N, C-alpha and C positions, 0 to 999 in steps of 0.2 A: 743250384740249377741256373743255367744261363737264361736270360730273357731275350726273346727276339727283338731286334732293333726296330723293325717296321711292321710288326704284326698288328693287324686291325683287331679290335676287341670283339670276339665272338663268344656267345654263350654256348654255342653248339659244337661239340667235338665231332659231330657227324654231319655237319653241313646245314644248308638252308632248308627250313621246314617246308617251303613251297616246292623245292626240287623233287622231294620224294613223291610228289603227286604226278610226275611225268609218266608216260607210257613205258619208259625204260625201267621204272622202278620194279623191283622184285616184289612178289606178293608176300604178305605177312602170314605166318601160320595162325591157325585159329586161337591158340593160346596167347600169342603176342597181341593179336588183334583184340582179344578180350581184355587184356591188361590196358591197352591204349583206350579202348572205349569206356572202360570203367573210370579211368582218370578223367577223360573229357566230359563224361556225363556228370561226374561229381563236381567238376569245375563249373559246369553250366548251372547246376543247382545252387552253388555258392553265389554265383553272380545274380541269379534270380532273387535270392534272399536279400541281397544288398539293395536291389532295386525296390523290393517290396517294403523295405524299412522306411523309405522316404527320408525327409529331414536331412538331406545330404550334408549341409553345413552345420551339423551338430556334433558334439563330442560323442554322443551315442552312436551315430553312424560311423564316425571315424574309428571308434573302438571296435565296432563290429567288422569293419573293413580290414583292419589290421589283424584281427583274430582270424578272419577268413584267409588272409594272406599266409599267416603262420600255418594254418591247416594245409594249404596247398604245398608249401615248402616241405612239410613233414611227409606229405604223400609222395613227393618226389623222392625223398629218402627211401621210403618203402618200395617204390618202383625200381630204384637202382638195385636194391637188395633182391627183388624178385627177378630182375633181369640177369643177375649174377654177372655183373661187369666188373672184373677186378681192376683196381687202380693201375696195376702194372701194365694193363693193356691200353691205357689211355694215352693219347698223344701228348708228348712232353710240352709242345708249344701251347696246347690248350690248357694244360695244368697251370702253366705260367699265367695265362690270361685269366683263368679261374681265380687264382690268388689275387691278381690285380683288381679284378672287378669286385670280388667279395670284400676287399678292404674298403672299397668305395661304399658298399652297402653298410658296412659298419660306420663309416663316416656320416652317411645320411641318417642312420638311426640315432647317432649321437646328436646330430643337428636337431632332430625332432625332440629328443629328450631335453636339449638345451632350451628350445622354445617352450616346452611344457613347464620347465623350471622358471622361465622368465614370467610366464603367465601366473604361475603359482605365487611368485613374489608380488605380483599385482593383487592377487587375492588376499595376501597378508595386509596390504594397504586398505583394502575394503573392510577387513576384519577390524583394523584399528579405527577406521571411520565409524563403523557400527558401534564400537565400544563407547565412543564419544557421543554419537547421535542418540543412543539409547539411555544416556544419563539424564538426570533432571537438572543438570547444570547448563545454563546458557553459555557460560564460558567454554565448556567442553563441546557444546554444539557448534560453536564458532570454530574451535580447534579442528573439528572434523573436516572442515573445508580444505585444510592443508592436505590431509590424506586423500580426499577425493580428487584434488588437483594433481597430486602425485600419481594417482591411478591413471588419470587421463594421459599424462605425459608418458608413463610407463608403457601403456598399451599402444600409443602412437609411435613409439621408438621402433627401430628396425633391428633385426637379429642378423648380424653379418654372417653367421654360420649358414643361414638359409640361402644366402646369395651363392655360396659355393655349391649348393645342390643343383643349380641351373646347369652347370657344365656336366655334372654327373648324369642328369637326365638326358642331355644332348647325346652323350656317349652311349647310353642305353638304347636310345631310339635309332641311332645310326647303325647299331650292330644287329638290327632285326633282319636285314637282308644281306647276307654275305655269301661268298662262293663256297661250294661244297668242299669239305675237307676229307671226310671218310664216307663210306657207304656200307651198311650192314643192316640186317633185319632188326636186331636188337637196337642198333644205333638209331634207326628210323623211329622206333617207338619212343626211346628216350628223348630224341630230338624234338618230336612233336609235343611231348608232354612238357619239356623244358620251355618250349616256345610259349605254351599257354601260361605257365607259371611266370615266365619273364614278362609277358604282356600284362598280366595282372599286377605284377610288382611295379612295373613302370607306370601303369595307370594310377594305382593307389598312391604311389609316392608323388606323382605329379599333382594329384588332388590335395594331398597334405601340404605340399609346398605352396600351392595356390591359396589354400585356406589360411595358412599361417602368415604368408607374406602379403596377401591382399592383391596378388598379381596373377593374371590368367595367362601370362606369357608362355609358360611351359606346359600347358595342358596338352594331353595326348589326343591327336585327331586321327588315329589309326583306324581303318576299317579292316577287320579281320575277315578273310574269305570264308564262304559258307562251307568249305571243305572241312572245317573244324566244327565239331558237334556243339561247341560252346559259343560259336561266332555270333549268332543272332542275339543271344543274351548279353554278350559283352558289348556289341555295337549299340544295342538299345540303352544299356546302362551308361555307357560312356557318353552317348549323345545327350541323354537327359541330365547327367551330372554336369557336363561341360556347359550346357545352356544355362543351367541354374547358376553356376559360378560366374559365367561371363555377364549374365544379367545383373548379378549383384555387384560386380566390379563396375559395370557401366553406370549403375545407379549412384556411384560414388558414396556408397553406404559405409565406408570406413572399414571397420572390422567385419570379416565375413562370417566368423563363427557365431552361431545362434546365441550361445551362452554369453559371449562378450557383448553382443548387441543388447541382450536383455539387461545386463548390468549398466551399460552406458546410458540406456534410456532412463533408468532411475537416477543415475548419478547426475545427468543433465537437469533433472527436476530438482534434486536436493541441493546441488552446489550453490545456486543463486540464493537459496534460503539461509546459507551460512555466511553470506557476505555483507559487511557494513550495515547500513540501515535496513537491509532487507531481511535481517536475521529474524526467523520466526519458528516457534515451536508449537504453533497452532495444531491441534489434533487433526483437523481435516487436511491441511496442506502439507503436513510433515510425517505424521506417524504412519499413515497408510503407505507412503513411499518408503519409509524406513523398514517396515515389515516386508515390503516387496523386495527391497534390496537384500535383506537377509535370505529370503527364499531363493533369489537369483544367485547369490553367493554360494549357497549350499549346492545348487545344481552345478555350478562351475567346479567347485572343489571335488564333488563326487565324480563328475565326468573326467576331470583331469587325472584323478587317481587311477581310474579304470583304464584310460588310454595309456597312461604311463606304464602300467603293467604289461599291456600288449606290445608296446614298443620295445620294452626290455626283453620280452619273450622272443621277438623277432631278432633282436641283437644276439641273443644267446643261441638261436638256431644257426645263424650264420657263423658265429664264432666256433660253435661245436663242430660244424662241418669242416672248417679250416683245420681245426685241431685233429680231426679224424683223418683228413687227407695227409697232413704232415706225418702222423703216426704210421699210416699205411705206406707212405713213400720211404720212411726210414726202415720199416720192416722189409720192404721189397729190395732195398739197396743192400741190406745186411744179409738177407736170405734167412732170417731167423724163423719166419713162419710163412710158408707159401700160401696159406689160406687167407692171410690178412689182406683186407681190401675187398674180398669177395662180397662182404655184406656191409661195407661201410656206407653210411648214409650221408651224402653230400647235398646240402641245400642248394637249390637252384639260385642263380643270380639274375 
């Protein structure tokens, strides 16, 4: 399939979500309106749940936000099936754009997985330090200092794959308001639903990039119009999250993740005790901190495992959607099954 040379990247095969609100727009049937309202109401509930969680810069919140995003993408699959929009009726240019954008989603998922793996490597250094710190040997206590120092260097280092996500986020935000391509009743429903899923995707990805990179440069500052049932919940959540992130960055607090900050606080207490003449295994000054370090390390490990599972799930949703689209296109071209594509679930980008 040929790729348009100068096509702007739109997620919406049926046009701009705001244009459907014009007086010229045709009215939706009760059944289509019910489908749309159900999707938007559910999205609003998901956003309210994320705000109620608090602790934005924690692995628990990030896990829940990625889980919420996966649920939204799955609901888009169900909506496409309910609308009965065969792939053969989709605009060829939009399919090309879909494939191009979805590969970027796979890339950003891989970048998140890469960062999780990098932090997991740091956790291994903490485990090594704990092994030495919890021994009764003064020599091993001193040796733990090397692992603690390696942890600090590891966490300060930058992940080049995250830097590539900045351009991806720019492309997503620029594609929010594009000229209308098609117009149909079913298209309007899908268009508005996909807009909501896309805004949620862009928002959560921007928060992940900020939390992992320590930079608030690409945070989303979009105000969604009240014409969307989930608008107030999104705008409130986005505002609170962005303020929290920017305040943390302005405070020069280093690592933004709560679990990393917890470990760093203890490491900064323990490291001087392992150095030179300052070496001390005194019960009061060392063992309380060592036990605290183990507790913080367990929180980090558990949170990373849960978050990693959700990022993997998101990756699989996008990948499965691409595979389903390719299968439907092949079937449409060969004419082997005229019904193929009518119930294909394609995750939104």
